[in-house]
C-alpha positions, -999 to +999 in steps of 0.1 A: +422-030-104+404-003-123+411+012-159+425+047-151+417+075-177+440+078-206+448+060-240+460+026-247+466+014-282+480-019-300+477-041-329+459-075-339+480-088-363+450-116-367+430-090-382+455-066-394+437-036-373+448-008-348+429-010-316+426+021-297+409+022-260+402+056-245+391+058-210+379+094-197+374+109-165+336+118-174+326+077-178+318+078-213+347+054-230+353+045-262+370+012-283+383+021-315+393-008-344+406+009-376+418-015-403+457-013-413+453-032-449+435+004-463+455+028-446+425+032-420+396+043-442+372+019-423+372+019-388+343+007-359+339+028-329+324+009-298+311+032-272+305+024-233+303+038-201+315+026-166+287+006-157+299-018-190+331-021-171+338-050-145+371-051-126+385-077-102+416-078-085+436-093-114+415-083-146+390-057-160+364-072-183+343-047-211+310-058-224+295-037-254+275-044-282+285-038-319+275-006-332+259-014-363+248-055-357+228-060-323+235-098-328+267-094-322+288-088-287+324-078-278+341-088-247+376-074-238+395-092-208+424-067-200+450-082-178+481-058-168+516-064-170+532-042-144+526-008-155+538-013-193+508-028-213+476-049-209+473-082-222+440-084-241+418-115-250+392-098-276+360-122-278+332-118-305+300-134-291+266-140-308+237-125-294+234-158-270+270-149-258+287-177-274+321-171-287+325-167-325+360-152-328+390-145-304+425-129-309+447-117-286+469-085-285+487-058-262+475-022-256+502+003-244+500+031-228+501+063-252+507+096-234+506+118-270+480+114-299+476+081-310+494+063-335+466+061-362+456+099-356+494+111-361+499+087-390+464+100-406+475+138-401+509+132-417+497+110-444+461+114-456+468+138-487+495+112-500+471+084-492+439+099-515+466+101-544+479+066-545+470+043-573+471+003-575+502-014-580+508-028-615+506-067-617+539-083-602+553-043-597+571-035-565+568-002-567+545+017-543+534+022-506+528-005-489+514-010-448+512-034-421+524-052-392+562-059-378+561-091-350+591-089-332+608-118-318+602-104-281+565-106-288+557-070-295+536-055-330+542-023-345+530-008-374+555-003-407+549+014-439+572+008-471+575+036-496+594+015-522+609+028-556+633+006-579+645+040-594+650+062-565+653+064-526+631+042-508+622+045-469+608+020-446+594+032-411+586+011-383+559+031-360+573+019-322+538+014-307+527+033-272+552+062-281+555+089-307+588+076-321+598+058-352+627+035-367+633+047-402+654+031-425+668+043-467+681+024-491+688+033-526+684+008-559+721+000-556+717-016-519+687-038-532+699-073-548+673-101-561+675-135-557+649-155-571+615-141-557+638-125-532+649-087-527+678-086-504+686-049-487+713-034-472+697+000-454+713+028-437+718+025-399+721+059-378+748+040-354+780+038-361+793-001-365+754-010-370+738-028-398+701-029-410+692-058-432+659-064-448+646-094-472+613-088-489+594-115-508+560-102-529+535-129-523+509-123-551+499-089-560+484-077-527+511-082-504+548-086-495+562-104-465+597-097-449+624-095-422+638-068-406+670-076-388+693-048-366+727-060-356+758-039-338+794-058-341+776-088-354+752-092-328+717-090-332+696-061-316+663-063-330+645-088-354+611-090-367+591-102-396+563-083-413+535-088-435+526-054-458+496-049-484+496-024-510+479+010-504+456+024-534+425+036-545 
């Protein structure tokens, strides 16, 4: 097994961050961890070379030091699943090699620009103009992670407006595709602290339903469900954080 040149991307739901692994033919590589909850304002770039990658017949191990903290080491253990993605065990270690924090996630092959780069190219100017949400107010732009019932994780952006059309976008990890749903104020009904939404779906005889629950001022929890003729075709739960200055 070896790490072939290319780009892989995935989401750590535990730390709400996008992870991008870039392997080059020149032997100088990068691992980038970018924070979702503030619109990728903060990130860490780990640089490493071929000598820091050790592969066996079943896995590859990358050992690299933290770029700002000399007492913190990062180990990535990557195991392939067919040709679809890597299952990653992400281990933060102290200077003595002892594990401090461990995460699991998938890295899918991306043949185009990374999702982070495409998102920033399209949304950077909008992000600069955002303001914090008022206490108890739903209106605003929210970002977070969708975890599907099948185990995948995708980025989600919700643009919620009580007086006009709202949009929720799911960025399909490892591709350049998005699933977009729109809904009008009259499509939203409130039951206690929950918002129930019937969103548009482009396919005939299909339904797309959302449930939102604002949990404090900082984040929203929700559920996304697609169905075709009464049969569930996609289901996922998500947590979104407000984007603002």
